[in-house]
PASEBA-1860 file (N, C-alpha, C; in nm, 3 decimals):
! residues 187
1> TLRSGSSA> 8.906/9.021/9.528/8.764/9.006/9.452/8.661/9.031/9.565 ~ 8.539/9.053/9.522/8.421/9.070/9.599/8.323/8.986/9.545 ~ 8.259/8.892/9.621/8.155/8.808/9.576/8.032/8.895/9.570 ~ 7.941/8.881/9.487/7.820/8.947/9.468/7.722/8.933/9.608 ~ 7.688/9.045/9.654/7.621/9.051/9.785/7.699/9.049/9.906 ~ 7.841/9.062/9.877/7.930/9.073/9.995/8.023/9.195/9.971 ~ 8.068/9.257/10.079/8.160/9.355/10.083/8.292/9.312/10.143 ~ 8.294/9.196/10.171/8.426/9.132/10.222/8.527/9.076/10.111
9> PAALGEAN> 8.643/9.134/10.103/8.741/9.094/9.999/8.768/8.939/10.033 ~ 8.826/8.879/9.911/8.869/8.744/9.928/8.977/8.725/9.834 ~ 9.088/8.660/9.860/9.190/8.614/9.775/9.142/8.487/9.712 ~ 9.157/8.478/9.582/9.123/8.359/9.503/9.245/8.270/9.473 ~ 9.381/8.319/9.474/9.481/8.258/9.444/9.607/8.336/9.472 ~ 9.718/8.282/9.462/9.844/8.333/9.495/9.954/8.269/9.407 ~ 10.051/8.358/9.347/10.154/8.306/9.279/10.280/8.375/9.294 ~ 10.394/8.329/9.268/10.523/8.397/9.279/10.571/8.413/9.137
17> CDGSGRFR> 10.645/8.532/9.116/10.705/8.563/8.972/10.829/8.491/8.959 ~ 10.864/8.468/8.838/10.996/8.408/8.802/11.089/8.522/8.785 ~ 11.215/8.483/8.741/11.332/8.590/8.738/11.292/8.705/8.638 ~ 11.203/8.680/8.538/11.188/8.772/8.433/11.054/8.856/8.468 ~ 10.999/8.824/8.600/10.871/8.895/8.643/10.740/8.833/8.591 ~ 10.744/8.723/8.527/10.627/8.681/8.476/10.561/8.571/8.581 ~ 10.435/8.561/8.581/10.356/8.485/8.678/10.249/8.410/8.611 ~ 10.203/8.289/8.661/10.083/8.235/8.622/10.008/8.203/8.749
25> LDMPRISS> 9.887/8.247/8.748/9.796/8.231/8.866/9.690/8.138/8.832 ~ 9.686/8.027/8.893/9.570/7.921/8.880/9.472/7.939/8.987 ~ 9.342/7.972/8.940/9.238/8.001/9.037/9.106/7.949/8.994 ~ 9.003/7.934/9.070/8.868/7.879/9.012/8.824/7.968/8.907 ~ 8.739/7.917/8.822/8.676/7.992/8.719/8.560/8.073/8.777 ~ 8.571/8.201/8.757/8.443/8.288/8.818/8.397/8.374/8.697 ~ 8.290/8.440/8.732/8.231/8.534/8.620/8.184/8.671/8.677 ~ 8.168/8.756/8.600/8.123/8.884/8.655/7.972/8.882/8.715
33> ATHHMVGA> 7.909/8.773/8.693/7.787/8.760/8.742/7.781/8.715/8.894 ~ 7.897/8.653/8.934/7.913/8.621/9.074/8.010/8.697/9.153 ~ 8.109/8.762/9.075/8.212/8.829/9.152/8.226/8.969/9.068 ~ 8.254/9.084/9.152/8.288/9.201/9.104/8.410/9.258/9.164 ~ 8.470/9.370/9.098/8.601/9.425/9.157/8.698/9.330/9.165 ~ 8.717/9.243/9.047/8.819/9.142/9.044/8.943/9.197/8.983 ~ 9.061/9.181/9.072/9.188/9.219/9.007/9.307/9.143/9.049 ~ 9.422/9.180/9.010/9.539/9.112/9.049/9.623/9.221/9.121
41> AALAPGYG> 9.706/9.184/9.220/9.793/9.278/9.287/9.932/9.211/9.302 ~ 10.031/9.285/9.309/10.165/9.234/9.318/10.241/9.329/9.412 ~ 10.341/9.260/9.500/10.411/9.337/9.603/10.546/9.271/9.591 ~ 10.647/9.371/9.610/10.786/9.304/9.597/10.875/9.396/9.701 ~ 10.971/9.349/9.765/11.051/9.430/9.873/11.116/9.550/9.780 ~ 11.088/9.678/9.841/11.130/9.802/9.779/11.049/9.877/9.683 ~ 10.932/9.808/9.672/10.840/9.849/9.574/10.697/9.863/9.653 ~ 10.609/9.955/9.603/10.464/9.956/9.645/10.382/9.859/9.558
49> VGWVDLDV> 10.268/9.829/9.638/10.176/9.730/9.565/10.129/9.788/9.427 ~ 10.122/9.710/9.333/10.061/9.742/9.203/9.948/9.657/9.176 ~ 9.851/9.693/9.092/9.737/9.629/9.062/9.679/9.654/8.939 ~ 9.596/9.565/8.898/9.511/9.599/8.759/9.376/9.517/8.785 ~ 9.282/9.572/8.716/9.149/9.516/8.718/9.157/9.393/8.607 ~ 9.090/9.290/8.631/9.078/9.167/8.549/8.925/9.163/8.468 ~ 8.938/9.118/8.357/8.816/9.082/8.286/8.793/8.930/8.312 ~ 8.709/8.892/8.421/8.700/8.763/8.448/8.620/8.688/8.346
57> DAALPAAE> 8.554/8.743/8.251/8.466/8.684/8.156/8.553/8.663/8.026 ~ 8.677/8.702/8.021/8.770/8.671/7.911/8.812/8.524/7.923 ~ 8.840/8.468/7.809/8.879/8.308/7.803/8.999/8.306/7.885 ~ 9.102/8.379/7.869/9.221/8.376/7.948/9.264/8.515/7.996 ~ 9.207/8.548/8.118/9.236/8.686/8.169/9.398/8.709/8.183 ~ 9.439/8.821/8.138/9.579/8.844/8.137/9.605/8.978/8.207 ~ 9.730/9.004/8.270/9.747/9.121/8.349/9.899/9.155/8.330 ~ 9.924/9.291/8.325/10.061/9.334/8.328/10.057/9.433/8.450
65> ITLRPEQV> 10.137/9.403/8.548/10.120/9.492/8.668/10.263/9.567/8.679 ~ 10.252/9.693/8.694/10.352/9.791/8.715/10.381/9.808/8.869 ~ 10.505/9.793/8.911/10.516/9.829/9.058/10.592/9.973/9.062 ~ 10.553/10.060/9.153/10.617/10.186/9.171/10.715/10.173/9.284 ~ 10.829/10.260/9.277/10.916/10.264/9.393/10.848/10.282/9.534 ~ 10.888/10.216/9.635/10.809/10.232/9.754/10.840/10.380/9.820 ~ 10.732/10.421/9.880/10.717/10.534/9.971/10.685/10.489/10.109 ~ 10.783/10.495/10.190/10.761/10.443/10.333/10.695/10.551/10.409
73> IEGRLFDI> 10.589/10.532/10.472/10.517/10.632/10.547/10.547/10.594/10.695 ~ 10.602/10.701/10.757/10.630/10.683/10.901/10.536/10.792/10.982 ~ 10.458/10.742/11.059/10.353/10.827/11.149/10.372/10.820/11.271 ~ 10.297/10.928/11.336/10.294/10.930/11.481/10.157/10.970/11.542 ~ 10.104/10.892/11.621/9.970/10.911/11.656/9.974/10.974/11.815 ~ 9.884/11.075/11.834/9.881/11.136/11.967/9.736/11.143/12.004 ~ 9.708/11.140/12.137/9.565/11.170/12.182/9.545/11.321/12.182 ~ 9.425/11.359/12.216/9.404/11.497/12.208/9.457/11.584/12.311
81> SGQFAQGV> 9.523/11.524/12.417/9.591/11.598/12.518/9.741/11.596/12.478 ~ 9.788/11.541/12.367/9.920/11.540/12.332/10.004/11.439/12.380 ~ 9.930/11.324/12.442/10.020/11.211/12.477/10.024/11.111/12.366 ~ 10.137/11.037/12.368/10.154/10.930/12.270/10.049/10.827/12.267 ~ 9.991/10.778/12.149/9.883/10.685/12.140/9.947/10.547/12.111 ~ 9.979/10.466/12.223/10.042/10.332/12.205/9.947/10.237/12.174 ~ 9.977/10.125/12.094/9.895/10.013/12.059/9.790/10.025/11.979 ~ 9.789/10.141/11.890/9.689/10.152/11.791/9.722/10.093/11.650
89> RVSVEGIG> 9.616/10.025/11.613/9.643/9.932/11.489/9.615/10.044/11.355 ~ 9.714/10.052/11.274/9.702/10.133/11.149/9.704/10.046/11.035 ~ 9.600/10.048/10.951/9.592/9.959/10.838/9.567/10.037/10.700 ~ 9.608/9.984/10.600/9.590/10.048/10.471/9.452/10.009/10.434 ~ 9.367/10.103/10.403/9.231/10.079/10.358/9.207/10.091/10.210 ~ 9.293/10.169/10.138/9.268/10.197/10.003/9.399/10.260/9.948 ~ 9.416/10.232/9.817/9.534/10.310/9.739/9.480/10.330/9.607 ~ 9.514/10.445/9.546/9.466/10.484/9.436/9.524/10.624/9.392
97> HPQRGPEA> 9.444/10.702/9.324/9.484/10.830/9.282/9.378/10.932/9.340 ~ 9.408/11.052/9.366/9.327/11.152/9.409/9.200/11.162/9.316 ~ 9.095/11.178/9.382/8.969/11.214/9.295/8.984/11.346/9.221 ~ 8.931/11.351/9.105/8.937/11.481/9.029/8.803/11.521/8.994 ~ 8.777/11.639/8.956/8.659/11.695/8.911/8.569/11.749/9.001 ~ 8.451/11.816/8.970/8.367/11.887/9.053/8.309/11.824/9.161 ~ 8.287/11.682/9.138/8.219/11.615/9.254/8.322/11.544/9.329 ~ 8.448/11.577/9.309/8.554/11.499/9.394/8.557/11.548/9.547
105> LPDGVEGG> 8.564/11.435/9.626/8.595/11.473/9.773/8.747/11.507/9.789 ~ 8.760/11.608/9.882/8.904/11.647/9.898/9.010/11.525/9.951 ~ 8.942/11.421/10.015/9.019/11.313/10.057/8.983/11.183/9.997 ~ 8.921/11.201/9.878/8.868/11.086/9.793/8.993/11.006/9.730 ~ 8.970/10.877/9.711/9.060/10.789/9.644/8.993/10.709/9.538 ~ 9.046/10.711/9.423/8.974/10.642/9.316/9.082/10.547/9.234 ~ 9.028/10.471/9.168/9.114/10.389/9.061/9.210/10.302/9.109 ~ 9.182/10.251/9.244/9.268/10.153/9.298/9.191/10.054/9.389
113> PHFWGGNY> 9.261/9.951/9.449/9.188/9.861/9.540/9.163/9.935/9.673 ~ 9.041/9.884/9.730/9.022/9.942/9.873/8.939/9.847/9.945 ~ 8.955/9.841/10.067/8.886/9.756/10.177/8.833/9.831/10.275 ~ 8.727/9.914/10.253/8.677/9.999/10.347/8.632/9.923/10.468 ~ 8.637/9.987/10.595/8.552/9.937/10.703/8.651/9.849/10.796 ~ 8.769/9.828/10.768/8.865/9.747/10.854/8.847/9.601/10.854 ~ 8.781/9.539/10.747/8.753/9.406/10.725/8.884/9.331/10.663 ~ 8.988/9.306/10.764/9.110/9.258/10.709/9.133/9.111/10.731
121> ANMPPAWP> 9.035/9.034/10.753/9.043/8.884/10.790/9.103/8.805/10.643 ~ 9.054/8.853/10.545/9.084/8.783/10.408/9.161/8.876/10.313 ~ 9.258/8.968/10.375/9.340/9.055/10.283/9.414/8.961/10.176 ~ 9.434/9.025/10.061/9.524/8.951/9.978/9.658/8.947/10.022 ~ 9.741/8.842/9.998/9.883/8.824/10.040/9.965/8.956/9.985 ~ 9.932/9.005/9.879/10.001/9.115/9.816/9.946/9.245/9.847 ~ 9.938/9.273/9.976/9.871/9.396/10.039/9.964/9.451/10.146 ~ 9.992/9.577/10.164/10.062/9.634/10.267/10.008/9.571/10.410
129> KPATTGAD> 10.112/9.535/10.489/10.070/9.484/10.624/10.039/9.602/10.721 ~ 9.951/9.576/10.810/9.919/9.686/10.919/10.033/9.697/11.010 ~ 10.026/9.826/11.076/10.139/9.848/11.188/10.061/9.871/11.313 ~ 10.136/9.859/11.417/10.083/9.899/11.562/10.175/10.002/11.621 ~ 10.116/10.101/11.670/10.207/10.212/11.724/10.280/10.178/11.854 ~ 10.405/10.217/11.857/10.492/10.184/11.990/10.455/10.283/12.097 ~ 10.542/10.262/12.188/10.532/10.341/12.320/10.530/10.497/12.287 ~ 10.602/10.539/12.178/10.614/10.676/12.150/10.527/10.697/12.030
137> GRFTIRGI> 10.413/10.626/12.006/10.303/10.664/11.924/10.353/10.632/11.767 ~ 10.461/10.593/11.743/10.505/10.577/11.607/10.477/10.456/11.545 ~ 10.452/10.458/11.414/10.421/10.335/11.329/10.485/10.361/11.188 ~ 10.515/10.262/11.115/10.569/10.256/10.986/10.483/10.158/10.892 ~ 10.438/10.220/10.790/10.375/10.142/10.683/10.461/10.129/10.552 ~ 10.475/10.011/10.512/10.567/9.978/10.378/10.462/9.932/10.275 ~ 10.520/9.923/10.156/10.459/9.879/10.048/10.364/9.972/9.982 ~ 10.375/10.100/9.994/10.287/10.194/9.918/10.374/10.266/9.804
145> GRDLRVSL> 10.328/10.266/9.701/10.395/10.328/9.580/10.399/10.489/9.585 ~ 10.500/10.540/9.514/10.503/10.689/9.510/10.415/10.744/9.422 ~ 10.366/10.871/9.439/10.274/10.948/9.370/10.142/10.886/9.364 ~ 10.096/10.838/9.477/9.959/10.773/9.484/9.891/10.846/9.615 ~ 9.770/10.822/9.633/9.692/10.863/9.754/9.661/10.732/9.822 ~ 9.683/10.728/9.966/9.659/10.609/10.042/9.573/10.654/10.153 ~ 9.469/10.564/10.186/9.376/10.581/10.298/9.424/10.495/10.406 ~ 9.459/10.546/10.520/9.493/10.476/10.638/9.373/10.469/10.734
153> LAEDPRFA> 9.358/10.356/10.811/9.274/10.350/10.918/9.333/10.326/11.054 ~ 9.309/10.407/11.143/9.362/10.385/11.279/9.253/10.359/11.372 ~ 9.274/10.226/11.436/9.169/10.168/11.513/9.223/10.122/11.647 ~ 9.132/10.158/11.743/9.170/10.133/11.886/9.041/10.157/11.966 ~ 9.002/10.070/12.065/8.874/10.105/12.145/8.878/10.234/12.214 ~ 8.993/10.287/12.256/9.023/10.400/12.331/8.969/10.528/12.245 ~ 8.980/10.509/12.106/8.973/10.635/12.012/8.851/10.605/11.921 ~ 8.821/10.713/11.869/8.715/10.691/11.747/8.802/10.658/11.626
161> RQRVVVDT> 8.732/10.562/11.540/8.808/10.522/11.414/8.841/10.641/11.337 ~ 8.970/10.649/11.294/9.010/10.761/11.225/9.075/10.727/11.090 ~ 9.033/10.796/10.990/9.081/10.765/10.849/9.183/10.896/10.832 ~ 9.310/10.851/10.786/9.417/10.949/10.750/9.447/10.936/10.609 ~ 9.426/11.028/10.522/9.450/11.027/10.381/9.592/11.088/10.358 ~ 9.677/11.022/10.284/9.816/11.062/10.262/9.838/11.073/10.102 ~ 9.903/11.177/10.059/9.940/11.166/9.925/10.083/11.146/9.925 ~ 10.127/11.030/9.874/10.271/11.009/9.861/10.346/11.090/9.763
169> VGAAETLP> 10.465/11.132/9.791/10.543/11.215/9.701/10.649/11.135/9.637 ~ 10.698/11.180/9.519/10.784/11.109/9.447/10.939/11.121/9.490 ~ 10.971/11.223/9.560/11.105/11.239/9.590/11.160/11.185/9.730 ~ 11.080/11.184/9.826/11.118/11.141/9.946/11.114/11.001/9.970 ~ 11.227/10.951/10.054/11.226/10.803/10.068/11.136/10.766/10.181 ~ 11.116/10.857/10.281/11.010/10.842/10.388/10.924/10.965/10.396 ~ 10.796/10.936/10.444/10.713/11.054/10.455/10.648/11.053/10.602 ~ 10.681/11.166/10.661/10.636/11.168/10.807/10.491/11.216/10.806
177> IPAAGEPA> 10.408/11.155/10.896/10.263/11.184/10.916/10.236/11.203/11.068 ~ 10.204/11.323/11.115/10.141/11.326/11.253/10.001/11.336/11.252 ~ 9.936/11.270/11.348/9.795/11.272/11.356/9.742/11.267/11.508 ~ 9.633/11.311/11.538/9.577/11.306/11.675/9.464/11.231/11.671 ~ 9.433/11.138/11.759/9.312/11.048/11.764/9.212/11.118/11.868 ~ 9.075/11.123/11.828/8.982/11.166/11.918/8.929/11.056/12.015 ~ 8.895/11.092/12.136/8.852/10.975/12.222/8.715/10.916/12.158 ~ 8.707/10.785/12.191/8.582/10.719/12.153/8.462/10.780/12.233
185> KVI> 8.352/10.781/12.152/8.230/10.824/12.214/8.120/10.711/12.217 ~ 8.058/10.708/12.336/7.948/10.600/12.354/7.822/10.668/12.312 ~ 7.746/10.601/12.232/7.627/10.658/12.185/7.512/10.565/12.231
END
């Protein structure tokens, strides 16, 4: 959820599902006057994060969340001279569907949760965990569903922040992504 006047996400509650997939989430009462972009997200091993928007003004907000099979993203980061980029944090910034229509951006993501700008201090528990590149520049992101668009953010003081947009595919179990990082520029 986002509190009015703030762009920082905040988790309002957490619950586990029972054996039939049902859950009950007890959280403070809020309204659309004080919070916007309120939703529920779920994550389970072997599946990508699923989400729904919630009507917080309803007497008893309800949600049915569908989880898609997981699409593991394996990436490799290089610097512009072709050397492996070690120690770079790669986080999931947004998940959704490709934008469509005449005004759509080629790398736009719509219809899903997003946390632009790398503010990960209050990420919901049901959100894909960030990865850090190893000595060979490799990283693995889990918890992304198939047939979606995901926006990854690569951050390291040595490089300019880089957004990598990936369209997951339904057939592959892993999806390899190569990317090169530009050096940081002092302005």
